[in-house]
DSSP file (Angstrom, degrees, kcal/mol; ACC not computed):
  #  RESIDUE AA STRUCTURE BP1 BP2  ACC     N-H-->O    O-->H-N    N-H-->O    O-->H-N    TCO  KAPPA ALPHA  PHI   PSI    X-CA   Y-CA   Z-CA
    1    1 A X    >         0   0    0      0, 0.0     3,-1.7     0, 0.0    33,-0.0   0.000 360.0 360.0 360.0   7.3    7.4   22.7  -16.9
    2    2 A X  T 3   +     0   0    0      1,-0.2    33,-0.2    33,-0.1    32,-0.1  -0.226 360.0  16.5 -54.8 145.5   10.2   23.7  -14.5
    3    3 A X  T 3  S+     0   0    0     31,-1.3    -1,-0.2     1,-0.3     2,-0.2   0.462  90.6 132.6  70.3   3.9    9.7   27.2  -12.9
    4    4 A X    <   -     0   0    0     -3,-1.7    32,-0.7     1,-0.0     2,-0.6  -0.554  60.4-120.2 -80.0 156.9    6.0   27.5  -13.8
    5    5 A X  E     -a   36   0A   0    151,-0.5   153,-2.6    -2,-0.2   154,-1.4  -0.838  32.8-168.8 -97.5 124.8    3.6   28.6  -11.1
    6    6 A X  E     -ab  37 159A   0     30,-1.7    32,-2.4    -2,-0.6     2,-0.6  -0.936  12.5-153.1-118.2 142.5    1.0   26.0  -10.4
    7    7 A X  E     -ab  38 160A   0    152,-2.7   154,-2.4    -2,-0.4     2,-0.5  -0.953   8.7-156.2-115.3 116.0   -2.1   26.4   -8.3
    8    8 A X  E     -ab  39 161A   0     30,-3.1    32,-2.6    -2,-0.6     2,-0.4  -0.789  15.1-168.6 -95.0 128.8   -3.5   23.3   -6.7
    9    9 A X  E     -ab  40 162A   0    152,-3.0   154,-3.2    -2,-0.5     2,-0.5  -0.956  20.4-166.7-121.4 139.3   -7.2   23.5   -5.9
   10   10 A X  E     -a   41   0A   0     30,-1.8    33,-1.4    -2,-0.4    32,-0.7  -0.968  27.6-151.1-120.5 111.7   -9.4   21.3   -3.8
   11   11 A X        -     0   0    0     -2,-0.5    32,-0.2   152,-0.4     2,-0.1  -0.274  22.6 -70.2 -81.1 168.4  -13.0   22.3   -4.6
   12   12 A X  S    S+     0   0    0     30,-0.2    -1,-0.1     1,-0.2    31,-0.1  -0.356  86.7  58.1 -63.3 157.9  -16.2   22.0   -2.5
   13   13 A X        +     0   0    0      1,-0.1     2,-0.3    30,-0.1    -1,-0.2   0.349  66.7 102.2-129.6 102.3  -18.1   19.9   -1.3
   14   14 A X  S    S-     0   0    0    103,-0.1    -1,-0.1    -3,-0.0   103,-0.1  -0.858  81.2 -61.2-135.5 170.6  -16.4   17.4    0.8
   15   15 A X        -     0   0    0     -2,-0.3     3,-0.5   101,-0.2   101,-0.1  -0.321  42.2-152.8 -56.3 132.9  -16.2   16.9    4.6
   16   16 A X        +     0   0    0     99,-0.5    -1,-0.1     1,-0.2     3,-0.1   0.117  64.9 106.7 -96.7  24.1  -14.6   19.9    6.2
   17   17 A X  S    S-     0   0    0     98,-0.2     2,-0.3     1,-0.2    -1,-0.2   0.751  94.5  -2.4 -77.7 -15.2  -13.2   18.3    9.4
   18   18 A X  S    S-     0   0    0     -3,-0.5    -1,-0.2     0, 0.0     3,-0.0  -0.974  87.5 -85.1-162.5 157.7   -9.6   18.5    7.9
   19   19 A X        -     0   0    0     -2,-0.3     2,-0.4    -3,-0.1    -3,-0.0  -0.349  51.3-105.5 -63.3 146.5   -7.9   19.6    4.9
   20   20 A X    >   -     0   0    0      1,-0.1     3,-0.8   143,-0.1     4,-0.5  -0.650  28.9-142.7 -74.0 125.9   -7.8   16.9    2.1
   21   21 A X  T 3> S+     0   0    0     -2,-0.4     4,-1.9     1,-0.2     5,-0.2   0.588  83.8  80.0 -77.1 -10.8   -4.2   15.7    2.1
   22   22 A X  H 3> S+     0   0    0      1,-0.2     4,-3.0     2,-0.2     5,-0.3   0.879  89.0  58.8 -65.4 -31.5   -3.7   15.2   -1.6
   23   23 A X  H <> S+     0   0    0     -3,-0.8     4,-2.7     2,-0.2     5,-0.2   0.960 107.8  41.3 -57.1 -53.7   -3.1   18.9   -2.1
   24   24 A X  H  > S+     0   0    0     -4,-0.5     4,-2.2     1,-0.2    -1,-0.2   0.895 115.7  52.7 -60.4 -36.1   -0.1   19.1    0.3
   25   25 A X  H  X S+     0   0    0     -4,-1.9     4,-2.2     2,-0.2    -2,-0.2   0.930 111.4  45.3 -62.4 -46.2    1.2   15.8   -1.1
   26   26 A X  H  X S+     0   0    0     -4,-3.0     4,-2.8     2,-0.2    -2,-0.2   0.909 111.3  53.4 -62.8 -43.5    1.0   17.1   -4.7
   27   27 A X  H  X S+     0   0    0     -4,-2.7     4,-2.5    -5,-0.3    -1,-0.2   0.915 108.5  49.6 -57.1 -45.4    2.6   20.4   -3.7
   28   28 A X  H  X S+     0   0    0     -4,-2.2     4,-2.2     2,-0.2    -1,-0.2   0.937 110.6  50.3 -62.3 -49.4    5.6   18.6   -2.1
   29   29 A X  H  X S+     0   0    0     -4,-2.2     4,-1.6     1,-0.2    -2,-0.2   0.927 109.8  50.3 -53.1 -49.6    6.0   16.5   -5.2
   30   30 A X  H  <>S+     0   0    0     -4,-2.8     5,-2.6     1,-0.2     3,-0.4   0.940 107.5  53.6 -56.2 -46.7    6.0   19.6   -7.4
   31   31 A X  H ><5S+     0   0    0     -4,-2.5     3,-1.5     1,-0.3    -1,-0.2   0.902 106.6  52.4 -62.1 -36.9    8.6   21.3   -5.2
   32   32 A X  H 3<5S+     0   0    0     -4,-2.2    -1,-0.3     1,-0.2    -2,-0.2   0.828 108.8  50.6 -69.9 -21.5   10.9   18.2   -5.6
   33   33 A X  T 3<5S-     0   0    0     -4,-1.6    -1,-0.2    -3,-0.4    -2,-0.2   0.410 123.9-107.5 -88.9   4.8   10.5   18.5   -9.3
   34   34 A X  T < 5S+     0   0    0     -3,-1.5   -31,-1.3    -4,-0.3     2,-0.5   0.628  74.7 134.9  82.5  15.2   11.4   22.2   -9.1
   35   35 A X      < -     0   0    0     -5,-2.6    -1,-0.3   -33,-0.2     2,-0.3  -0.837  47.6-140.1-100.7 124.4    8.0   23.6   -9.8
   36   36 A X  E     +a    5   0A   0    -32,-0.7   -30,-1.7    -2,-0.5     2,-0.3  -0.631  35.6 153.7 -82.7 148.4    6.7   26.4   -7.7
   37   37 A X  E     -a    6   0A   0     -2,-0.3     2,-0.3   -32,-0.2   -30,-0.2  -0.988  31.9-137.9-162.8 164.5    3.1   26.3   -6.7
   38   38 A X  E     -a    7   0A   0    -32,-2.4   -30,-3.1    -2,-0.3     2,-0.4  -0.777  14.8-138.2-122.1 172.1    0.4   27.2   -4.2
   39   39 A X  E     -a    8   0A   0     -2,-0.3     2,-0.4   -32,-0.2   -30,-0.2  -0.988  13.5-176.5-133.6 136.5   -2.4   25.5   -2.7
   40   40 A X  E     -a    9   0A   0    -32,-2.6   -30,-1.8    -2,-0.4     2,-1.2  -0.962  15.0-154.2-138.0 121.8   -6.0   26.7   -2.0
   41   41 A X  E  >  +a   10   0A   0     -2,-0.4     4,-2.0   -32,-0.2     3,-0.2  -0.706  17.0 176.2 -92.3  82.3   -8.5   24.5   -0.2
   42   42 A X  H  > S+     0   0    0     -2,-1.2     4,-2.6   -32,-0.7   -31,-0.2   0.740  74.5  64.9 -57.9 -24.9  -11.7   25.8   -1.6
   43   43 A X  H  > S+     0   0    0    -33,-1.4     4,-1.9   -32,-0.2    -1,-0.2   0.977 107.4  38.7 -68.1 -53.6  -13.7   23.2    0.3
   44   44 A X  H  > S+     0   0    0     -3,-0.2     4,-1.7     1,-0.2    -2,-0.2   0.884 117.6  51.0 -55.2 -40.4  -12.7   24.6    3.8
   45   45 A X  H  X S+     0   0    0     -4,-2.0     4,-3.2     1,-0.2    -1,-0.2   0.893 106.6  55.1 -68.9 -36.2  -13.0   28.1    2.4
   46   46 A X  H  X S+     0   0    0     -4,-2.6     4,-2.3     1,-0.2    -1,-0.2   0.908 109.2  46.6 -62.8 -41.8  -16.6   27.2    1.1
   47   47 A X  H  X S+     0   0    0     -4,-1.9     4,-2.1     2,-0.2    -1,-0.2   0.844 112.4  50.0 -72.8 -28.9  -17.8   26.0    4.5
   48   48 A X  H  X S+     0   0    0     -4,-1.7     4,-1.6     2,-0.2    -2,-0.2   0.930 112.7  46.9 -71.9 -43.6  -16.3   29.1    6.2
   49   49 A X  H  < S+     0   0    0     -4,-3.2     4,-0.3     1,-0.2    -2,-0.2   0.922 113.6  49.4 -60.8 -40.0  -18.0   31.4    3.6
   50   50 A X  H >< S+     0   0    0     -4,-2.3     3,-1.1     1,-0.2    -1,-0.2   0.847 108.4  52.0 -70.1 -35.9  -21.2   29.5    4.1
   51   51 A X  H 3< S+     0   0    0     -4,-2.1    -1,-0.2     1,-0.2    -2,-0.2   0.816 104.7  57.7 -67.8 -27.7  -21.0   29.7    7.9
   52   52 A X  T 3< S+     0   0    0     -4,-1.6     2,-1.7     1,-0.2     3,-0.3   0.548  82.5  93.1 -82.4  -3.3  -20.6   33.4    7.5
   53   53 A X    X   +     0   0    0     -3,-1.1     3,-2.5    -4,-0.3     4,-0.4  -0.317  40.0 149.7 -83.3  57.6  -23.9   33.8    5.6
   54   54 A X  G >   +     0   0    0     -2,-1.7     3,-0.5     1,-0.3    -1,-0.2   0.680  66.0  62.4 -68.3 -16.7  -26.0   34.5    8.5
   55   55 A X  G 3  S+     0   0    0     -3,-0.3    -1,-0.3     1,-0.2    -2,-0.1   0.540  93.3  67.3 -80.9  -5.2  -28.4   36.6    6.4
   56   56 A X  G <   +     0   0    0     -3,-2.5    -1,-0.2    -6,-0.1    -2,-0.2   0.660  67.3 116.8 -87.4 -15.6  -29.2   33.4    4.3
   57   57 A X    <   -     0   0    0     -3,-0.5     2,-0.3    -4,-0.4    49,-0.2  -0.339  52.0-162.9 -60.6 130.4  -31.0   31.5    7.2
   58   58 A X        -     0   0    0     47,-1.3     2,-0.6    49,-0.1    49,-0.1  -0.745  26.4-127.7-114.0 160.4  -34.5   31.1    6.0
   59   59 A X        +     0   0    0     -2,-0.3     6,-0.1     3,-0.1     5,-0.1  -0.593  48.6 156.5-103.5  66.7  -37.8   30.3    7.7
   60   60 A X        -     0   0    0     -2,-0.6     3,-0.0     4,-0.1     5,-0.0   0.008  66.0 -82.5 -75.2-171.5  -39.0   27.4    5.6
   61   61 A X  S    S+     0   0    0      1,-0.2     3,-0.1     3,-0.0    -1,-0.1   0.690 131.1  51.1 -68.9 -12.8  -41.4   24.8    6.7
   62   62 A X  S    S+     0   0    0      1,-0.2     2,-0.5    43,-0.0    -1,-0.2   0.799 114.2  35.9 -96.0 -35.2  -38.4   23.0    8.4
   63   63 A X  S    S-     0   0    0     42,-0.1    -1,-0.2    41,-0.1     2,-0.1  -0.975  72.6-152.2-128.8 125.9  -36.8   25.9   10.4
   64   64 A X     >  -     0   0    0     -2,-0.5     4,-2.6    -5,-0.1     5,-0.2  -0.402  35.5 -96.3 -90.7 172.9  -38.8   28.6   12.2
   65   65 A X  H  > S+     0   0    0      1,-0.2     4,-2.8     2,-0.2     5,-0.2   0.893 121.8  49.1 -59.9 -41.4  -37.7   32.1   12.9
   66   66 A X  H  > S+     0   0    0      1,-0.2     4,-1.7     2,-0.2    -1,-0.2   0.866 111.5  49.8 -67.8 -31.5  -36.6   31.4   16.5
   67   67 A X  H  > S+     0   0    0     -3,-0.2     4,-2.4     2,-0.2    -2,-0.2   0.888 110.2  50.6 -71.6 -36.0  -34.7   28.4   15.5
   68   68 A X  H  X S+     0   0    0     -4,-2.6     4,-2.6     2,-0.2    -2,-0.2   0.919 111.4  48.5 -62.0 -46.3  -32.9   30.4   12.7
   69   69 A X  H  X S+     0   0    0     -4,-2.8     4,-1.5    -5,-0.2    -1,-0.2   0.864 111.2  49.2 -64.8 -33.3  -32.0   33.1   15.2
   70   70 A X  H  X S+     0   0    0     -4,-1.7     4,-1.9     2,-0.2    -1,-0.2   0.889 111.0  50.4 -68.5 -41.5  -30.7   30.6   17.7
   71   71 A X  H  X S+     0   0    0     -4,-2.4     4,-2.3     1,-0.2    -2,-0.2   0.901 108.9  51.6 -66.3 -38.6  -28.6   29.0   14.9
   72   72 A X  H  < S+     0   0    0     -4,-2.6     4,-0.4     1,-0.2    -1,-0.2   0.881 112.6  47.4 -63.2 -35.6  -27.1   32.4   13.8
   73   73 A X  H  < S+     0   0    0     -4,-1.5     4,-0.4    -5,-0.2    -2,-0.2   0.789 120.7  34.4 -79.0 -29.1  -26.1   33.1   17.4
   74   74 A X  H  X S+     0   0    0     -4,-1.9     4,-2.2     1,-0.1     5,-0.2   0.706  92.2  84.8-102.9 -13.6  -24.5   29.7   18.2
   75   75 A X  H  X S+     0   0    0     -4,-2.3     4,-2.6     1,-0.2     5,-0.2   0.840  88.0  55.6 -56.8 -35.0  -22.9   28.6   14.9
   76   76 A X  H  > S+     0   0    0     -4,-0.4     4,-2.6     1,-0.2    -1,-0.2   0.947 109.4  46.3 -61.6 -49.4  -19.7   30.6   15.5
   77   77 A X  H  > S+     0   0    0     -4,-0.4     4,-1.9     1,-0.2    -1,-0.2   0.898 111.3  53.2 -59.4 -37.3  -19.2   28.8   18.9
   78   78 A X  H  X S+     0   0    0     -4,-2.2     4,-2.3     1,-0.2    -2,-0.2   0.929 110.0  46.4 -70.3 -40.9  -19.9   25.5   17.3
   79   79 A X  H  X S+     0   0    0     -4,-2.6     4,-2.4     1,-0.2    -1,-0.2   0.857 108.9  55.8 -67.7 -34.4  -17.3   26.0   14.6
   80   80 A X  H  X S+     0   0    0     -4,-2.6     4,-0.8    -5,-0.2    -1,-0.2   0.879 107.8  48.3 -61.6 -35.4  -14.8   27.2   17.1
   81   81 A X  H  < S+     0   0    0     -4,-1.9     3,-0.4     2,-0.2     5,-0.3   0.908 112.9  49.7 -65.5 -43.6  -15.3   23.9   19.0
   82   82 A X  H  < S+     0   0    0     -4,-2.3    -2,-0.2     1,-0.2    -1,-0.2   0.872 110.1  49.0 -65.5 -35.1  -14.9   21.9   15.7
   83   83 A X  H  < S+     0   0    0     -4,-2.4    -1,-0.2    -5,-0.1    -2,-0.2   0.671 118.4  41.4 -83.1 -14.5  -11.7   23.8   14.7
   84   84 A X  S  < S-     0   0    0     -4,-0.8     2,-0.6    -3,-0.4    -3,-0.1  -0.026 109.6 -71.3-104.5-144.1  -10.1   23.2   18.2
   85   85 A X        -     0   0    0     -2,-0.1    -3,-0.1     0, 0.0    -2,-0.1  -0.910  46.3-136.1-117.0 101.2  -10.1   20.2   20.4
   86   86 A X        -     0   0    0     -2,-0.6     3,-0.0    -5,-0.3    -5,-0.0  -0.228   9.4-139.3 -55.3 145.2  -13.6   19.6   22.0
   87   87 A X  S    S+     0   0    0      1,-0.1     2,-0.3     2,-0.0    -1,-0.1   0.858  79.4  17.3 -72.6 -38.6  -13.2   18.8   25.7
   88   88 A X  S  > S-     0   0    0      1,-0.1     4,-1.7     0, 0.0     5,-0.1  -0.828  75.8-114.7-133.7 166.4  -15.9   16.0   25.7
   89   89 A X  H  > S+     0   0    0     -2,-0.3     4,-2.8     2,-0.2     5,-0.2   0.849 117.4  58.2 -69.0 -35.7  -17.6   13.9   23.3
   90   90 A X  H  > S+     0   0    0      2,-0.2     4,-2.2     1,-0.2    -1,-0.2   0.883 105.5  50.3 -61.8 -39.5  -20.9   15.6   24.2
   91   91 A X  H  > S+     0   0    0      1,-0.2     4,-2.3     2,-0.2    -1,-0.2   0.944 112.3  47.2 -65.2 -44.1  -19.4   19.0   23.2
   92   92 A X  H  X S+     0   0    0     -4,-1.7     4,-2.4     2,-0.2     5,-0.2   0.909 111.8  49.0 -63.5 -43.7  -18.3   17.6   19.9
   93   93 A X  H  X S+     0   0    0     -4,-2.8     4,-2.4     2,-0.2    -1,-0.2   0.884 112.8  48.7 -58.1 -40.6  -21.7   16.0   19.3
   94   94 A X  H  X S+     0   0    0     -4,-2.2     4,-3.1     2,-0.2     5,-0.2   0.922 111.3  49.5 -67.0 -46.9  -23.4   19.4   20.1
   95   95 A X  H  X S+     0   0    0     -4,-2.3     4,-1.9     2,-0.2    -2,-0.2   0.875 112.8  47.9 -65.9 -40.8  -21.0   21.3   17.8
   96   96 A X  H  X S+     0   0    0     -4,-2.4     4,-3.1     2,-0.2     5,-0.2   0.960 114.8  45.4 -62.7 -53.3  -21.6   18.8   14.9
   97   97 A X  H  X S+     0   0    0     -4,-2.4     4,-2.4    -5,-0.2     5,-0.2   0.938 113.2  48.4 -59.2 -47.2  -25.3   19.0   15.3
   98   98 A X  H  X S+     0   0    0     -4,-3.1     4,-2.0     1,-0.2    -1,-0.2   0.910 114.6  45.6 -60.4 -40.5  -25.5   22.7   15.7
   99   99 A X  H  X S+     0   0    0     -4,-1.9     4,-3.2    -5,-0.2     5,-0.2   0.915 112.6  50.7 -69.4 -41.5  -23.3   23.3   12.6
  100  100 A X  H  X S+     0   0    0     -4,-3.1     4,-1.9     1,-0.2    -1,-0.2   0.886 111.7  48.8 -59.7 -36.9  -25.3   20.6   10.6
  101  101 A X  H  X S+     0   0    0     -4,-2.4     4,-1.8    -5,-0.2    -1,-0.2   0.857 110.7  50.1 -72.3 -38.7  -28.6   22.4   11.6
  102  102 A X  H  X S+     0   0    0     -4,-2.0     4,-2.1    -5,-0.2     5,-0.2   0.915 110.5  49.7 -65.8 -45.9  -27.2   25.7   10.6
  103  103 A X  H  X S+     0   0    0     -4,-3.2     4,-1.1     1,-0.2    10,-0.4   0.911 109.0  53.3 -55.0 -42.5  -26.0   24.4    7.2
  104  104 A X  H  < S+     0   0    0     -4,-1.9     3,-0.3    -5,-0.2    -1,-0.2   0.905 109.2  47.5 -59.7 -43.2  -29.4   23.0    6.7
  105  105 A X  H  < S+     0   0    0     -4,-1.8   -47,-1.3     1,-0.2    -1,-0.2   0.841 113.7  47.2 -76.1 -26.1  -31.0   26.4    7.4
  106  106 A X  H  < S+     0   0    0     -4,-2.1    -1,-0.2   -49,-0.2    -2,-0.2   0.540  88.5 111.8 -85.4  -6.7  -28.7   28.3    5.1
  107  107 A X  S  < S-     0   0    0     -4,-1.1   -49,-0.1    -3,-0.3     3,-0.1  -0.332  77.3-108.9 -59.1 142.9  -29.2   25.7    2.3
  108  108 A X    >   -     0   0    0      1,-0.1     3,-2.0     2,-0.1    -1,-0.1  -0.347  49.3 -80.1 -66.4 159.4  -31.0   27.0   -0.7
  109  109 A X  T 3  S+     0   0    0      1,-0.3    -1,-0.1    -3,-0.1     3,-0.1  -0.398 122.3  24.0 -58.8 134.4  -34.5   25.6   -1.2
  110  110 A X  T 3  S+     0   0    0      1,-0.2    11,-1.2    -3,-0.1     2,-0.4   0.377 111.8  88.3  91.4  -5.1  -34.4   22.1   -2.8
  111  111 A X  E <   -C  120   0B   0     -3,-2.0     2,-0.5     9,-0.2    -1,-0.2  -0.962  55.8-163.2-130.0 145.2  -30.8   21.6   -1.5
  112  112 A X  E     -C  119   0B   0      7,-2.7     7,-3.0    -2,-0.4     2,-0.4  -0.938   8.9-171.4-130.5 112.0  -29.5   20.2    1.8
  113  113 A X  E     +C  118   0B   0     -2,-0.5     2,-0.2   -10,-0.4     5,-0.2  -0.857  13.7 166.1-102.2 135.4  -25.9   20.9    2.7
  114  114 A X        -     0   0    0      3,-2.8   -14,-0.1    -2,-0.4   -13,-0.0  -0.696  52.4 -97.5-129.8-177.8  -24.4   19.1    5.7
  115  115 A X  S    S+     0   0    0     -2,-0.2   -99,-0.5     1,-0.2   -98,-0.2   0.735 125.4  28.0 -77.5 -19.3  -20.9   18.5    7.0
  116  116 A X  S    S+     0   0    0   -101,-0.1     2,-0.3     1,-0.1    -1,-0.2   0.300 124.1  29.0-119.9   9.3  -20.8   15.1    5.4
  117  117 A X        -     0   0    0   -103,-0.1    -3,-2.8     2,-0.0     2,-0.4  -0.998  47.3-147.4-161.7 162.5  -23.1   15.5    2.4
  118  118 A X  E     -C  113   0B   0     -2,-0.3     2,-0.6    -5,-0.2    -5,-0.2  -0.964  23.3-168.5-130.4 116.5  -24.8   17.5   -0.4
  119  119 A X  E     +C  112   0B   0     -7,-3.0    -7,-2.7    -2,-0.4     2,-0.5  -0.945  12.6 169.0-118.2 121.4  -28.3   16.5   -1.3
  120  120 A X  E     -C  111   0B   0     -2,-0.6     5,-0.3    -9,-0.2    -9,-0.2  -0.988  68.6 -47.3-122.1 115.3  -29.9   17.8   -4.5
  121  121 A X  S    S+     0   0    0    -11,-1.2     2,-0.6    -2,-0.5   -11,-0.0  -0.404 133.0  12.1  65.0-139.0  -33.1   16.1   -5.5
  122  122 A X  S >  S-     0   0    0      1,-0.1     3,-2.7    -3,-0.1     7,-0.2  -0.689  81.7-138.9 -71.9 115.8  -32.4   12.3   -5.3
  123  123 A X  T 3  S+     0   0    0     -2,-0.6    -1,-0.1     1,-0.3    -5,-0.1   0.697 101.0  47.8 -54.0 -23.8  -29.1   12.1   -3.5
  124  124 A X  T 3  S+     0   0    0     -5,-0.0     2,-0.8     1,-0.0    -1,-0.3   0.318  88.3 103.3-101.2   9.2  -27.9    9.5   -5.8
  125  125 A X    <>  -     0   0    0     -3,-2.7     4,-1.9    -5,-0.3     5,-0.1  -0.799  44.4-174.1-101.3 106.0  -28.9   11.2   -9.1
  126  126 A X  H  > S+     0   0    0     -2,-0.8     4,-2.4     1,-0.2    -1,-0.2   0.751  89.9  60.9 -68.7 -17.6  -26.1   12.8  -11.0
  127  127 A X  H  > S+     0   0    0      2,-0.2     4,-2.8     1,-0.2    -1,-0.2   0.926 104.5  45.9 -65.6 -46.6  -28.8   14.2  -13.3
  128  128 A X  H  > S+     0   0    0      2,-0.2     4,-2.1    -6,-0.2    -2,-0.2   0.910 115.4  48.1 -58.6 -41.3  -30.4   16.1  -10.4
  129  129 A X  H  X S+     0   0    0     -4,-1.9     4,-2.6     2,-0.2     5,-0.2   0.944 112.2  48.2 -61.5 -50.4  -26.9   17.4   -9.3
  130  130 A X  H  X S+     0   0    0     -4,-2.4     4,-1.7     1,-0.2    -2,-0.2   0.937 111.4  50.5 -59.9 -47.2  -26.1   18.4  -12.9
  131  131 A X  H  X S+     0   0    0     -4,-2.8     4,-0.6     1,-0.2    -1,-0.2   0.908 112.4  47.4 -57.9 -44.1  -29.5   20.2  -13.3
  132  132 A X  H >< S+     0   0    0     -4,-2.1     3,-0.8     1,-0.2    -1,-0.2   0.891 110.2  51.0 -63.3 -43.1  -28.9   22.1  -10.1
  133  133 A X  H 3< S+     0   0    0     -4,-2.6    -1,-0.2     1,-0.2    -2,-0.2   0.744 105.0  59.5 -73.4 -20.8  -25.3   23.1  -10.9
  134  134 A X  H 3< S+     0   0    0     -4,-1.7    -1,-0.2    -5,-0.2     2,-0.2   0.676  85.6  94.6 -79.5 -15.0  -26.6   24.5  -14.3
  135  135 A X  S X< S-     0   0    0     -3,-0.8     3,-1.2    -4,-0.6     6,-0.2  -0.573  78.9-132.5 -77.6 144.2  -28.9   26.9  -12.7
  136  136 A X  T 3  S+     0   0    0      1,-0.3    -1,-0.1    -2,-0.2    -3,-0.0   0.649 100.4  57.1 -65.1 -18.0  -27.5   30.4  -12.2
  137  137 A X  T 3  S+     0   0    0     -5,-0.1    -1,-0.3     4,-0.1     2,-0.1   0.020  72.9 133.9-106.1  28.9  -28.6   30.6   -8.7
  138  138 A X    <>  -     0   0    0     -3,-1.2     4,-1.6    -5,-0.2     3,-0.2  -0.446  65.4-117.8 -76.6 153.8  -26.8   27.6   -7.2
  139  139 A X  H  > S+     0   0    0      1,-0.2     4,-2.1     2,-0.2    -1,-0.1   0.792 113.6  56.8 -64.9 -28.8  -24.9   28.1   -4.0
  140  140 A X  H  > S+     0   0    0      2,-0.2     4,-2.9     1,-0.2    -1,-0.2   0.902 104.8  52.0 -72.5 -36.5  -21.6   27.2   -5.5
  141  141 A X  H  > S+     0   0    0     -3,-0.2     4,-2.0     2,-0.2    -2,-0.2   0.885 109.0  50.6 -54.1 -41.5  -22.0   30.0   -8.1
  142  142 A X  H  X S+     0   0    0     -4,-1.6     4,-1.2     2,-0.2    -1,-0.2   0.921 112.5  47.6 -61.2 -48.3  -22.7   32.4   -5.3
  143  143 A X  H  X S+     0   0    0     -4,-2.1     4,-1.3     1,-0.2     3,-0.5   0.922 110.0  50.7 -59.4 -48.4  -19.5   31.2   -3.5
  144  144 A X  H  X S+     0   0    0     -4,-2.9     4,-1.1     1,-0.3    -1,-0.2   0.864 105.8  57.6 -64.7 -37.1  -17.3   31.4   -6.7
  145  145 A X  H  < S+     0   0    0     -4,-2.0    -1,-0.3     1,-0.2    -2,-0.2   0.870 109.4  45.3 -58.7 -33.7  -18.5   35.0   -7.3
  146  146 A X  H  < S+     0   0    0     -4,-1.2    -1,-0.2    -3,-0.5    -2,-0.2   0.711 125.9  25.0 -86.2 -22.7  -17.3   36.0   -4.0
  147  147 A X  H  X S+     0   0    0     -4,-1.3     4,-2.1    -3,-0.2     5,-0.2   0.207  76.4 119.9-129.5  20.4  -13.9   34.4   -3.9
  148  148 A X  H  X S+     0   0    0     -4,-1.1     4,-2.5     1,-0.2     5,-0.2   0.811  78.2  51.1 -56.6 -35.0  -12.8   33.9   -7.4
  149  149 A X  H  > S+     0   0    0      2,-0.2     4,-1.9     1,-0.2    -1,-0.2   0.905 110.4  50.3 -73.7 -36.5   -9.7   36.0   -7.1
  150  150 A X  H  4 S+     0   0    0      2,-0.2    -2,-0.2     1,-0.2    -1,-0.2   0.908 112.2  47.6 -63.0 -41.4   -8.6   34.1   -4.0
  151  151 A X  H  < S+     0   0    0     -4,-2.1    -2,-0.2     1,-0.2    -1,-0.2   0.927 113.2  48.2 -64.0 -48.8   -9.2   30.7   -5.9
  152  152 A X  H  < S-     0   0    0     -4,-2.5    -1,-0.2    -5,-0.2    -2,-0.2   0.827  96.3-162.1 -68.0 -31.0   -7.3   31.9   -8.9
  153  153 A X     <  -     0   0    0     -4,-1.9    -1,-0.2    -5,-0.2    -2,-0.1  -0.297  40.9 -11.6  80.9-166.8   -4.4   33.1   -6.9
  154  154 A X    >   -     0   0    0      1,-0.1     3,-1.9    -4,-0.1    -4,-0.0  -0.168  69.9-107.5 -66.8 158.4   -1.7   35.6   -8.2
  155  155 A X  T 3  S+     0   0    0      1,-0.3    -1,-0.1     3,-0.0    -2,-0.0   0.714 112.5  72.5 -64.2 -16.5   -1.4   36.5  -12.0
  156  156 A X  T 3   +     0   0    0   -152,-0.0  -151,-0.5     2,-0.0     2,-0.4   0.454  69.2 110.4 -84.0   8.6    1.8   34.5  -12.2
  157  157 A X    <   +     0   0    0     -3,-1.9  -151,-0.2     1,-0.1     3,-0.1  -0.668  36.3 170.2 -78.1 131.3   -0.1   31.2  -12.0
  158  158 A X        +     0   0    0   -153,-2.6     2,-0.4    -2,-0.4  -152,-0.2   0.538  60.6  40.2-112.4 -16.5    0.0   29.5  -15.3
  159  159 A X  E     -b    6   0A   0   -154,-1.4  -152,-2.7     2,-0.0     2,-0.5  -0.998  60.7-157.2-143.4 136.2   -1.4   26.1  -14.5
  160  160 A X  E     -b    7   0A   0     -2,-0.4     2,-0.5  -154,-0.2  -152,-0.2  -0.971   8.1-169.7-119.0 129.1   -4.3   24.9  -12.4
  161  161 A X  E     -b    8   0A   0   -154,-2.4  -152,-3.0    -2,-0.5     2,-0.5  -0.979   9.7-150.5-116.4 127.4   -4.6   21.4  -11.0
  162  162 A X  E     -b    9   0A   0     -2,-0.5     2,-0.7  -154,-0.2  -152,-0.2  -0.852   1.1-154.5 -93.8 125.2   -7.7   20.0   -9.3
  163  163 A X        -     0   0    0   -154,-3.2  -152,-0.4    -2,-0.5     2,-0.4  -0.897  20.7-173.8 -97.7 116.9   -7.6   17.5   -6.7
  164  164 A X        -     0   0    0     -2,-0.7     3,-0.1     1,-0.1  -154,-0.0  -0.882  28.8-158.5-120.5 144.4  -10.8   15.6   -6.6
  165  165 A X  S    S-     0   0    0     -2,-0.4     2,-0.3     1,-0.3    -1,-0.1   0.688  81.1  -4.9 -90.5 -20.2  -12.0   12.9   -4.2
  166  166 A X        -     0   0    0      2,-0.0     2,-0.4     0, 0.0    -1,-0.3  -0.982  60.4-141.9-163.4 163.4  -14.5   11.5   -6.7
  167  167 A X        -     0   0    0     -2,-0.3     2,-0.6    -3,-0.1    -3,-0.0  -0.986  13.7-135.8-133.0 143.1  -16.0   12.0  -10.1
  168  168 A X        -     0   0    0     -2,-0.4     2,-0.3   -42,-0.1    -2,-0.0  -0.862  34.2-177.9 -95.0 127.6  -19.4   11.5  -11.4
  169  169 A X        -     0   0    0     -2,-0.6     2,-0.3     2,-0.0   -43,-0.1  -0.917  23.7-121.9-126.1 152.3  -19.3    9.7  -14.7
  170  170 A X              0   0    0     -2,-0.3    -2,-0.0     1,-0.1     0, 0.0  -0.683 360.0 360.0 -87.3 144.0  -21.8    8.7  -17.3
  171  171 A X              0   0    0     -2,-0.3    -1,-0.1     0, 0.0    -2,-0.0   0.387 360.0 360.0-126.2 360.0  -22.1    5.2  -18.3
């Protein structure tokens, strides 16, 4: 496999507080073996894409129009705080809360996306998650339609490796 171009991908949906470290570790190992490659953290990119979806905020029974407008106006500042170094614990807590509320507001009906979780139906049901992912209108499908060329990388990529933090298996 020497001289092949490899694309390492870390897919959504994991906590976005830092890049998942397996990608850089694997990329370093590939370089030691003489394999060229690139890394794309689709998880961090997914959250950034989702945060930019200000037109998605909805006024469901959980979030009213005024709350949606406030969240659209403040999410950018909250994300800036989370990407930087919050000055105080209170500022950090505010940024996490504001971002979580925003993510909840842009989550499609029946789905709750947060900084530390994705809930579809029964949170612990792989069947509910599979059913949601098989629908053509799932949030991940919308994300992938917008960034597929960035995820796939340059045409020279011949191999894709996924770095996963967990797997859902059938027993």
